[in-house]
N, C-alpha and C positions, 0 to 999 in steps of 0.2 A: 176281776170281780166286778160285776155290774153294780151300779150305784145303790140299788135297793138291797143288795146283800151285805153292804157295809154296816157293821155293828159298832156301837159305841166302844166296846172293848178293843176292836181292831184299831179304831182311831186313837185310843189312849196308848196302845202299844206303839203305834207309829209316832205319836207325839213324843213319847219317852225316848225312842231311838233318835229322833231328830234333836232333842234336847241334849242327849249325850254327845252326839256328833258336834253340835254347836259348842259345847264346853271344850271338847278336844281341840277344835280349831282355835278357840280363844286362848287356850293354854299354849298351843304351838306358837301363836302370834306373840304371846308374852315371852316365851322362851327365845324366840328368834330375835326379838328386840333386845333382850338381855345379852345374848351372844354378840350381836352387832355392836352394842355399846361397849362391851368388854374388849372386843377386837379393835375398835377405834382407839380406846384408851391405851391398850397395850401397844398398838402400832405407833401412837404418838410418843409413848415412853421410849420405845426402841429407837425411833428416829432421833430423838434428842440424845439419848445415851450413846448411841453408836456413831455419832457424827454424820449420820446419813443426811441430816438436814443441810449441813454445810456442803456436803458432796452434791446434793441436789441443786443447791443454789449455784455452785460452780458450773455444773452441767447446764443449768438454765442460762447462765451468763454466756457460756461458750456457744450455746445454740443460737441465742439472739445475735451474738457477734457474727456467727457464720451466716445467718440470714441476711445481714446487711452486705456481706461480701459476696453472696451467691450471684447476684446479677453480673458483677464484674468478672467472676470466675467463668460464668457461662459465656459471656461476651468474648473472653480470651480464647476459650476452646473453639467457639464458632469462627473466630478470625483465623485460627490455626487450620481448621478444616477447610475454610475457603481458600487459604493460601495454597494448601496441598492440591486443591482441585484446579 
């Protein structure tokens, strides 16, 4: 549509459509935030109730412990490989 053919009615229809779309987007944002909030709260509840928190802490502790032992383990493997060669 060339610029001179655009009527006020056309602009009002486009404006109304844009407004409806903007409201839909705002509604989806609100719903997404609500769902995310609920998921976080439920996840926290499940972790505490199911003992997952303590399991996670135990896993974290084992991981940190193995990290400090890793250089020694690598050195031992390399020594064995060098002895074989």
